[in-house]
TORKEMAR-993006 format. One line per field, with one value per residue (C-alpha): x, y, z; residue number from 0. Coordinates in steps of 0.5 Angstrom, whole numbers, plus 2048, in hexadecimal, padded with zeros to 3 digits. Layout:
xx = c(X,...)
yy = c(Y,...)
zz = c(Z,...)
num = c(NUM,...)
end
This chain:
xx = c(7FF,7FB,7FB,803,802,7FD,802,808,804,801,808,80B,805,806,80E,80D,807,809,80D,813,811,816,817,814,80E,80E,80E,813,813,818,819,817,816,819,813,812,80C,808,805,801,7FF,7F7,7F2,7F1,7F5,7F4,7F9,7FA,7FE,800,804,809,80F,80E,814,817,81E,820,828,82C,82C,833,831,836,833,82C,82A,828,821,81E,81D,819,81A,817,812,80B,808,801,801,804,7FF,7FA,7FD,7FD,7F5,7F4,7F8,7F4,7EE,7F0,7F1,7EB,7E7,7EB,7E8,7E1,7DD,7D7,7DB,7DF,7DF,7E4,7E8,7EE,7F0,7F7,7FA,800,802,807,809,809,80D,809,80B,807,80D,80D,806,805,80B,807,801,804,807,801,7FD,803,804,80A,80B,812,810,809,807,800,800,7F8,7F8,7F3,7F2,7F1,7F4,7FA,7F6,7EE,7EE,7F2,7F2,7F5,7F8,7F7,7F9,7F5,7FB,7FD,7F6,7F4,7FA,7F9,7F2,7F3,7F7,7F3,7EC,7EE,7EE,7E8,7EC,7E9,7EC,7E9,7ED,7ED,7F0,7F0,7EB,7EC,7E5,7E7,7E7,7E0,7E0,7DD,7DF,7E6,7E7,7E2,7E4,7E6,7E3,7E5,7E3,7E5,7E0,7E2,7E5,7DF,7DC,7E2,7E3,7DB,7DD,7E3,7DF,7D9,7DE,7E1,7D9,7D8,7DE,7DD,7E3,7E3,7EA,7EE,7F5,7F6,7FB,7FB,800,802,7FF,7F7,7F5,7F7,7F6,7EF,7ED,7EF,7EB,7E5,7E6,7E7,7E1,7DD,7E0,7DD,7D6,7D7,7D9,7E0,7E7,7ED,7F3,7F8,7F9,800,802,807,80D,80E,815,815,819,81B,81B,813,812,815,811,80A,80C,80D,806,803,806,804,7FD,7F8,7F4,7F5,7F2,7F6,7F2,7F7,7F6,7FB,7FF,804,80A,809,808,80D,812,80E,80C,813,814,80E,811,818,814,810,80A,804,7FD,7FA,7F4,7F6,7F0,7F3,7F0,7EF,7F6,7FA,7F5,7F7,7FE,802,808,806,803,80A,80B,80F,809,804,805,804,7FF,7FB,7F4,7F4,7ED,7ED,7E9,7EA,7E6,7E1,7E5,7E3,7E5,7E8,7E7,7EE,7F2,7F7,7F8,7FA,7FE,802,803,807,80E,813,814,81A,815,818,811,810,816,811,810,818,818,812,816,81C,819,815,81B,820,824,827,826,82C,832,837,83A,838,832,831,82C,82E,835,833,834,82E,82C,82B,824,822,81A,818,817,811,80C,808,80C,80C,808,807,802,803,800,7FB,7F4,7F0,7EF,7EE,7EC,7F0,7F2,7EA,7E9,7EE,7EA,7E4,7E7,7E9,7E2,7DF,7E3,7E2,7DA,7DB,7DE,7D9,7D4,7D7,7D8,7D0,7CE,7CA,7CB,7C5,7C3,7CA,7CB,7D0,7CF,7CA,7C8,7CF,7D3,7DA,7DF,7E3,7E9,7E9,7E7,7E7,7E8,7E2,7DD,7DF,7DE,7D7,7D6,7DA,7D5,7D0,7D3,7CF,7D1,7D2,7D9,7D9,7DA,7D3,7D5,7D1,7D5,7D3,7D5,7D1,7D1,7D7,7DB,7DB,7D9,7D4,7D8,7D9,7DE,7E1,7E3,7E9,7ED,7F4,7F5,7FB,7FC,7FF,806,806,804,7FE,7F8,7F3,7EC,7E5,7E1,7DB,7D9,7D7,7D2,7CF,7C9,7C7,7C1,7C1,7C5,7C8,7CE,7D3,7D2,7D8,7D9,7DC,7DD,7E2,7E6,7ED,7EF,7F7,7F6,7F7,7F0,7EE,7E9,7E8,7EC,7E9,7EB,7E8,7EA,7E5,7E1,7D9,7D5,7D0,7C9,7C8,7CE,7D0,7D5,7DA,7DF,7E6,7E8,7ED,7EC,7E8,7E1,7E2,7E6,7E1,7E0,7D9,7D6,7D0,7C9,7C6,7C1,7BA,7BE,7BF,7C2,7C0,7C5,7CD,7D1,7CB,7CD,7C8,7C4,7BC,7B8,7B3,7AB,7A9,7A6,7AC,7B3,7B9,7BB,7C2,7C5,7C3,7C0,7B9,7B3,7AF,7A9,7AB,7AA,7A3,7A5,79F,79E,79C,799,79F,7A4,7A8,7A6,79F,79E,7A1,79D,797,799,799,792,78F,792,78F,788,789,78B,786,781,784,783,77C,77B,77E,77A,773,774,776,771,76E,774,776,77C,778,772,776,777,772,773,76F,775,77A,776,776,77D,77F,77B,77E,785,783,781,788,78B,786,788,78F,78D,78A,792,795,794,793,790,789,784,780,786,789,782,781,787,788,781,780,787,784,77E,780,785,781,77C,781,784,77D,77B,782,780,779,77C,781,77B,777,77D,77D,776,775,77B,778,771,774,775,770,770,770,76A,765,76A,76A,762,765,76A,766,766,762,767,76D,76A,768,76F,772,76D,76E,775,776,770,775,77A,775,773,77B,77C,775,778,77F,77C,777,77C,783,782,789,78A,790,796,79C,7A2,7A8,7AC,7AE,7B2,7B3,7B4,7AD,7A6,7A4,79C,799,793,793,790,78C,78B,791,78C,787,78D,78F,788,787,78E,78D,786,789,78F,78A,786,78C,78F,789,789,790,78F,789,78C,792,78E,78B,791,791,78A,789,78B,784,784,78B,788,78A,792,791,78E,793,798,794,793,79B,79D,797,79A,7A1,7A0,79C,7A1,7A6,7A2,7A2,7AA,7AA,7A5,7A7,7AE,7AD,7AC,7A7,7A4,7A8,7A4,79E,7A1,7A3,79B,799,79F,79C,795,797,79B,796,791,795,797,790,78E,794,794,78C,78A,790,78F,788,789,78F,78A,784,789,78E,78B,784,784,785,77F,77A,776,779,780,77F,77B,780,786,781,780,787,789,784)
yy = c(7CA,7CB,7C4,7C5,7CB,7C8,7C2,7C6,7CB,7C5,7C2,7C9,7C9,7C2,7C3,7C9,7C8,7C0,7C0,7BB,7B6,7B6,7B0,7B5,7B5,7BD,7C0,7C5,7CA,7C9,7D0,7D7,7DC,7E2,7E7,7EE,7EE,7F1,7EE,7EF,7E9,7E8,7E2,7E2,7E3,7E6,7E6,7EB,7EC,7F2,7F5,7F9,7F9,7F9,7F4,7EE,7ED,7E5,7E4,7E1,7D9,7D6,7CF,7CE,7D0,7D2,7D8,7DE,7E0,7E5,7EC,7F2,7F9,800,801,803,808,807,7FF,800,805,7FF,7FA,7FF,800,7F9,7FA,800,7FC,7F7,7FB,7FF,7F8,7F6,7FD,7FC,7F9,7F7,7F3,7ED,7EE,7EB,7E9,7EC,7EC,7EB,7EC,7E9,7ED,7EB,7EF,7EB,7F0,7EF,7E8,7E2,7DE,7E3,7E3,7DC,7DB,7E0,7DD,7D6,7D9,7DC,7D5,7D1,7D6,7D9,7D3,7D0,7CA,7C6,7C1,7C0,7BB,7BB,7C1,7C4,7CB,7D1,7D2,7D7,7DC,7DC,7E0,7E4,7EB,7EB,7EA,7F1,7ED,7E9,7E4,7E2,7E2,7DD,7D9,7DA,7D8,7D2,7CF,7D2,7D1,7CA,7CB,7D0,7D6,7DC,7E1,7E9,7EC,7F4,7F5,7EE,7F0,7EA,7E7,7E0,7E1,7E1,7DA,7D6,7CF,7D1,7D6,7D4,7D9,7DF,7E5,7EC,7F4,7F6,7F5,7F0,7F2,7F0,7F6,7FB,7F9,7FB,802,803,801,806,80C,80A,80A,811,814,810,80D,807,806,805,801,7FC,7FB,7F6,7F2,7EB,7E8,7E6,7ED,7EF,7E9,7E8,7EF,7F0,7EA,7ED,7F4,7F2,7EE,7F4,7F9,7F4,7F5,7FC,7FD,7FF,7FC,7FB,7FE,7FA,7F6,7F5,7F1,7F5,7F1,7EE,7EF,7F6,7F4,7FB,7F8,7F6,7FD,800,7FC,7FE,805,804,801,807,80C,808,807,80C,80B,811,80D,808,803,800,7FA,7FA,7FB,800,7FC,7F9,801,804,802,804,80B,80C,80B,80F,815,813,813,819,815,81A,81B,815,814,80F,80A,807,801,801,7FE,804,80A,80C,80A,810,80E,812,818,81C,822,81D,819,81F,821,81A,817,81E,81D,815,812,80D,808,807,803,807,80D,80C,810,80C,810,810,80D,813,813,80C,80C,812,80E,809,807,802,7FC,7F7,7F1,7ED,7EB,7F3,7F4,7F7,7FD,7FE,7FE,803,808,807,809,80F,813,810,80D,806,803,7FF,801,7FD,7FF,805,805,809,80D,80F,810,813,810,80F,812,80D,80C,80E,80C,813,816,81A,817,81D,821,81C,81D,816,812,80E,814,816,813,818,813,80C,807,800,802,803,7FC,7F9,7FC,7F9,7F2,7F2,7F4,7EF,7EA,7ED,7ED,7E6,7E3,7E8,7E4,7DD,7DF,7E1,7DA,7D6,7CF,7CA,7CF,7D0,7CF,7C9,7C2,7C0,7C7,7C9,7CF,7D0,7D0,7D6,7D2,7CD,7D2,7CF,7D4,7D1,7D2,7DA,7DA,7D8,7DE,7E2,7E1,7E4,7EA,7F0,7F7,7FE,802,808,80C,809,804,7FE,7F7,7F0,7EB,7E7,7E0,7E1,7E4,7EB,7F2,7F7,7FA,802,806,80D,810,814,819,81B,823,827,82A,831,82E,82B,823,820,81F,81A,81D,819,81B,816,80F,809,805,7FE,7FF,806,805,804,808,80C,807,80D,814,818,820,822,829,827,823,825,823,823,825,82C,82E,82B,826,81F,81C,818,811,80D,809,80C,812,811,810,816,815,813,80E,807,804,7FF,7FB,7FB,7F4,7F1,7F7,7F7,7F9,800,802,803,807,80C,80A,80E,80B,809,80D,80B,809,80D,80D,812,810,810,80A,806,7FF,7FE,804,803,803,809,807,806,80D,810,812,814,81B,81D,81C,815,817,817,814,819,818,817,81C,81A,81B,81C,820,826,82D,830,82C,82F,829,829,830,82F,829,82D,833,82E,82B,832,834,82E,830,837,834,82F,835,83A,835,833,83B,83B,835,837,83E,83B,835,837,837,831,82F,82E,82B,826,81F,820,826,823,81E,824,827,820,81F,826,825,81E,821,827,821,81E,824,825,81E,820,824,81E,81C,822,823,81E,818,817,811,815,818,810,80D,813,815,80E,80E,814,813,80D,80F,816,812,80D,813,816,810,80E,814,814,80D,80F,814,810,80C,811,814,80C,80C,813,811,80A,80E,812,80D,80A,803,806,80A,809,807,80D,80C,806,80B,811,816,811,80B,810,812,80B,808,80D,80C,805,805,80A,806,800,804,806,7FF,7FD,803,801,7FA,7FC,801,7FD,7F7,7FA,801,805,808,80D,809,80B,808,807,802,808,80C,80A,811,813,811,811,813,810,80C,805,802,7FD,7F8,7F7,7F4,7F9,7FF,7FA,7F9,801,802,7FC,7FE,806,802,7FE,804,808,802,801,808,809,803,806,80D,809,806,80C,810,810,813,819,820,822,81C,81D,81E,816,818,81D,817,812,817,819,811,810,815,812,80B,80D,811,80C,806,80A,80B,804,803,80B,80A,803,806,80D,80D,811,817,816,811,815,81B,815,814,81B,81C,816,819,820,81E,81A,81F,824,820,81E,826,828,823,823,82A,82E,82E,830,835,838,838,83B,840,842,83F,840,841,839,838,838,832,834,834,82D,82B,82E,82A,824,825,826,820,81C)
zz = c(817,81D,81F,81F,823,828,829,82A,82F,832,833,836,83B,83D,83E,842,846,848,84E,84E,854,859,85E,863,85F,85D,856,854,84F,84A,847,846,840,841,840,842,847,84D,853,859,85D,85F,861,859,854,84D,847,842,83C,839,833,837,832,82B,829,82B,82A,829,82B,825,825,826,827,82C,833,835,832,836,837,832,834,833,830,82F,835,833,839,836,838,83E,840,83E,843,848,847,848,84F,850,84F,854,859,858,859,85F,862,860,866,861,85C,85E,865,86A,863,861,85A,858,851,84D,847,841,83B,835,831,82B,829,829,82C,832,833,833,838,83D,83C,83E,844,846,846,849,84F,852,858,858,85B,85B,860,85F,859,859,855,85A,85C,858,851,851,84E,84D,847,842,83F,838,834,830,829,825,823,82A,82C,827,829,831,830,82C,832,838,835,836,83E,83D,840,83F,83B,83A,835,835,82E,82A,824,81F,81D,81D,825,825,823,82A,827,827,82D,832,837,833,835,833,835,82E,828,822,81C,818,81B,81A,813,812,816,811,80B,80E,80E,807,804,807,804,7FD,7FE,7F9,7F7,7FD,7FF,804,809,80E,813,813,818,81A,81B,815,810,813,813,80B,809,80D,80A,803,803,806,801,7FC,7FF,7FF,7F8,7F9,7F7,7FA,7F6,7F9,7FF,802,808,80D,80F,815,815,812,80D,80A,803,804,807,801,7FC,800,7FF,7F8,7F7,7FB,7F7,7F0,7F2,7F0,7F7,7FC,802,805,80B,810,814,819,81F,820,820,819,817,81A,815,80F,812,812,80B,80A,80D,809,802,804,802,803,800,803,807,80D,810,816,81A,821,822,821,820,827,827,82A,826,820,823,822,81E,81A,817,816,80F,80D,812,814,813,814,815,81A,81D,825,82A,82F,833,83B,841,847,84E,852,84D,84C,853,853,84D,851,857,854,857,854,858,85A,859,853,851,851,84C,847,84C,84C,844,844,848,844,83E,841,844,83F,846,848,84E,84D,851,84E,847,843,83F,839,835,82E,830,837,83E,841,848,84E,850,857,857,85A,853,852,84D,84E,84A,844,83E,83A,838,83E,842,83D,83F,83A,835,839,834,834,83C,83D,839,83E,844,841,840,848,84A,846,849,850,84F,84C,853,857,854,854,85C,85D,85A,860,861,85E,858,855,84E,84E,84E,854,854,858,858,857,85D,85E,861,85B,855,84F,849,845,84B,84A,842,844,848,843,83D,841,844,843,847,846,847,84B,844,842,83D,83D,83D,83B,836,830,82F,82B,831,82D,830,82D,827,828,825,825,81F,81F,81C,81C,81C,81D,824,826,828,821,823,822,826,825,825,826,820,81F,822,81F,823,821,826,822,81E,817,813,819,819,818,81B,818,81A,813,816,81B,816,814,80C,80B,804,800,800,806,804,804,7FE,7F8,7F8,7F2,7EC,7E8,7E9,7EA,7E3,7E3,7E1,7DA,7DA,7DC,7DF,7DA,7DE,7DC,7DA,7E0,7E5,7EB,7EB,7ED,7E6,7E1,7DB,7DB,7D4,7D1,7D2,7CB,7C8,7CB,7D1,7D8,7DF,7E4,7E9,7EA,7E9,7E5,7E2,7DD,7DA,7DA,7D4,7D3,7D2,7CB,7CB,7CE,7CC,7CF,7D0,7CD,7D4,7D4,7DC,7DA,7D6,7D2,7CE,7C7,7C1,7BE,7B6,7B1,7AB,7AE,7AB,7AF,7AB,7A6,7A2,7A4,7A2,79B,79A,79C,798,792,793,794,78D,78A,78C,78A,783,783,785,780,77A,77C,77C,775,773,776,772,76C,76C,766,762,75E,761,768,765,761,764,769,76D,773,774,774,77A,77D,77C,77F,785,786,786,78B,78F,78E,790,796,799,79A,7A0,7A3,7A3,7A7,7AE,7B4,7B3,7B5,7B5,7B0,7AC,7AB,7A9,7A4,7A1,79D,79C,798,795,792,790,78D,789,786,784,781,77D,77C,778,774,772,770,76C,769,767,764,760,75D,75C,759,754,752,751,74C,748,743,746,74D,74D,752,757,75B,75D,762,765,766,76C,771,76F,771,777,77A,777,77C,782,781,781,787,78B,78B,78E,793,795,796,79B,79E,79F,7A1,7A6,7AA,7AA,7AC,7AC,7AC,7B3,7B6,7B8,7BC,7B8,7BC,7B6,7B2,7B7,7BE,7C0,7BE,7BD,7B6,7B6,7B0,7AE,7AE,7A8,7AB,7A6,7A0,79C,79C,79B,795,792,792,78F,78A,788,786,783,77E,77C,77B,777,772,771,76F,76B,767,766,764,75E,75D,75C,754,753,74F,752,753,758,75B,762,763,762,768,76C,76A,76D,773,775,773,778,77D,77D,77D,783,787,785,788,78E,790,792,794,799,79C,79D,7A0,7A7,7AC,7A9,7A3,7A1,7A1,79D,798,797,797,792,78D,78E,78D,787,783,784,782,77C,77A,77B,777,771,770,771,770,768,768,76D,768,762,766,769,764,75D,75E,756,756,75B,755,752,74B,74D,750,74A,746,748,748,740,73F,743,73F)
num = c(0,1,2,3,4,5,6,7,8,9,10,11,12,13,14,15,16,17,18,19,20,21,22,23,24,25,26,27,28,29,30,31,32,33,34,35,36,37,38,39,40,41,42,43,44,45,46,47,48,49,50,51,52,53,54,55,56,57,58,59,60,61,62,63,64,65,66,67,68,69,70,71,72,73,74,75,76,77,78,79,80,81,82,83,84,85,86,87,88,89,90,91,92,93,94,95,96,97,98,99,100,101,102,103,104,105,106,107,108,109,110,111,112,113,114,115,116,117,118,119,120,121,122,123,124,125,126,127,128,129,130,131,132,133,134,135,136,137,138,139,140,141,142,143,144,145,146,147,148,149,150,151,152,153,154,155,156,157,158,159,160,161,162,163,164,165,166,167,168,169,170,171,172,173,174,175,176,177,178,179,180,181,182,183,184,185,186,187,188,189,190,191,192,193,194,195,196,197,198,199,200,201,202,203,204,205,206,207,208,209,210,211,212,213,214,215,216,217,218,219,220,221,222,223,224,225,226,227,228,229,230,231,232,233,234,235,236,237,238,239,240,241,242,243,244,245,246,247,248,249,250,251,252,253,254,255,256,257,258,259,260,261,262,263,264,265,266,267,268,269,270,271,272,273,274,275,276,277,278,279,280,281,282,283,284,285,286,287,288,289,290,291,292,293,294,295,296,297,298,299,300,301,302,303,304,305,306,307,308,309,310,311,312,313,314,315,316,317,318,319,320,321,322,323,324,325,326,327,328,329,330,331,332,333,334,335,336,337,338,339,340,341,342,343,344,345,346,347,348,349,350,351,352,353,354,355,356,357,358,359,360,361,362,363,364,365,366,367,368,369,370,371,372,373,374,375,376,377,378,379,380,381,382,383,384,385,386,387,388,389,390,391,392,393,394,395,396,397,398,399,400,401,402,403,404,405,406,407,408,409,410,411,412,413,414,415,416,417,418,419,420,421,422,423,424,425,426,427,428,429,430,431,432,433,434,435,436,437,438,439,440,441,442,443,444,445,446,447,448,449,450,451,452,453,454,455,456,457,458,459,460,461,462,463,464,465,466,467,468,469,470,471,472,473,474,475,476,477,478,479,480,481,482,483,484,485,486,487,488,489,490,491,492,493,494,495,496,497,498,499,500,501,502,503,504,505,506,507,508,509,510,511,512,513,514,515,516,517,518,519,520,521,522,523,524,525,526,527,528,529,530,531,532,533,534,535,536,537,538,539,540,541,542,543,544,545,546,547,548,549,550,551,552,553,554,555,556,557,558,559,560,561,562,563,564,565,566,567,568,569,570,571,572,573,574,575,576,577,578,579,580,581,582,583,584,585,586,587,588,589,590,591,592,593,594,595,596,597,598,599,600,601,602,603,604,605,606,607,608,609,610,611,612,613,614,615,616,617,618,619,620,621,622,623,624,625,626,627,628,629,630,631,632,633,634,635,636,637,638,639,640,641,642,643,644,645,646,647,648,649,650,651,652,653,654,655,656,657,658,659,660,661,662,663,664,665,666,667,668,669,670,671,672,673,674,675,676,677,678,679,680,681,682,683,684,685,686,687,688,689,690,691,692,693,694,695,696,697,698,699,700,701,702,703,704,705,706,707,708,709,710,711,712,713,714,715,716,717,718,719,720,721,722,723,724,725,726,727,728,729,730,731,732,733,734,735,736,737,738,739,740,741,742,743,744,745,746,747,748,749,750,751,752,753,754,755,756,757,758,759,760,761,762,763,764,765,766,767,768,769,770,771,772,773,774,775,776,777,778,779,780,781,782,783,784,785,786,787,788,789,790,791,792,793,794,795,796,797,798,799,800,801,802,803,804,805,806,807,808,809,810,811,812,813,814,815,816,817,818,819,820,821,822,823,824,825,826,827,828,829,830,831,832,833,834,835,836,837,838,839,840,841,842,843,844,845,846,847,848,849,850,851,852,853,854,855,856,857,858,859,860,861,862,863,864,865,866,867)
end
């Protein structure tokens, strides 16, 4: 497309600039564009392009006659002020003896009417000149203009620079901000005194970030300015973490259907902040529809192209646009400008027809004497040219907020300083080939570009002016706020600064106390798709929606988030767990069977009760040690059995309380040795019962001498010694140690004793089980002995309880978590101990205490005789 455009532009330029060679050897201008302009002669001419009218009206095409030229409508006082600022700057330079002495600058300014075609016509007219005939066919002498101030629009600047850049004509725009114009390969002679859109977008995103607005709507004009700015804005929003809720193009033709569609999109969206990259001309119809639809409750963010536009500062727009935040180029002050503006008078020179148009619009009159001109149905009065500008109050005479005009002022001075530096060149040390300098009488535009690139000066207002390698100026913006004025209109106030050259972290400086918010509570609105996820939650993106739309899910157990909008929760360290709010890791609860625990208290009570019962039984047996029922079947074994049971009850206390190294080592050793001592005593008791029974028969006489008291003691000692050896080997090779276990419950640390060696623990339990099984088997075989030897029945019953308890212990122990595994082991110890104690000693105590008449040898022997 650009190739076609360039060819067309080139042919247009060729057709206009090439003269028709007559027989007389002269070139004649073939035609003129009908353009509104201002002109002042001088030794060197500067061109200017300004948006003095808002719209261009093209005539209908009949294709039968040559169409009438297009004309412009709706005069823009502010843009005309900018054009007059250029005239003032040139007048000021001409009166300055220190800058361009002996050189008089002139100007030729045109109105582009915010239309690419008109802008290009004006640019071609500037570079082709205004002479009707040209006799010098060698094309020597200075160019018609040596530089152009403008165009203010990005799209016209792109088109004009693409063509004039081929001839290196310097163009210094005061308002074209498209970042694409920083491409030095495409636009080698383009400069600007306004920052690039690249920084404007960053400045606007800084404001959005400051107020936490992550969900915004985007409107942009259908031109290069709007399109490039929208692309850059979307990219910056992604980097910032914000989202564009909708993106709509403002129609170039202001189609009412398209305007209503945009209003519908705004109303349907949940975004309360609207960012607009556009010029005023694109926005006027949209804002009229905003008023018509009564669209309130929106925070508008204005780009620099319309942030200071007075067309929206009327009371009609206050309910809708009040509180608007805008980015504006740096405001400046120009001494003497207002007096110059008020001295303006209309001219009869057709090249200065823009002055007449201004005068007619300012005073609502007409210079035409033929025919009645109307204004809204009323006949316009005749202009005299003597009307008083001092009595007027418009954006033309208002110099309190010079922004674009100040940029025009700097652009003119930049060209003037470049030309001044060019004239200061000394032959022999010049910058051009052969160390030559430029010839002012035959000055080429590309020679001025060289000096323009190196311009470096300070304005009377104190602002530094220079260009970087891309022709861009230093980026400094004012942050504006539209606030209500006493007369009901809108006044623009500066409430902050965005400075690219500020220190890190100080790019945006904002006075929030000075801000006006057009909302019910006079506070900034919330504009987010989803509210921020508080600490303790994480963001879960909604499928098919932008990243700003998400759900807040609680962190999983053991994970936390201590900042807002966390994407992933962080797992707590091994010994820590998440608190109930999931925003902090706290030390895990350490779980063990303690003496303060109800379960620990119950088991301790049961253990102490068993110890007391054993002690009581020992006291009873000691008191009645000479009675037949105590002396029967070796009373020494009975006391040894009671002692071992007491040890079994005592070892329970080693399982309760915070595990320590010595308790872990002792608990299983004492448990194993105590139970072996207990079971071996029962085993020997059972063997004694069988031996006594056999020795009572004739064929078994003399057997008891082989199983006397000494042999019984020795048997118990040997059987217990084997368990002592097992414990010693176990403790010396893989001793049990305290261990913090996270496997049972992730939210708690189970403080337990690691057994160290499974084989050692298995051998300890297996040895006890073996002795218990042998005891049970022998007792079971001796269950049918005569009544006077019926202790075997009680042993059988006790060993049956013992074996049942420990067989059921294994699966219960394995399946019990944490402290309950310890409780199961203690319960098994207590149950088996109580079973042995009750089954073996309860019947004897019953006889001793309740039936002492049966505790005699005669009674026992009587039953023996009866049985025989």
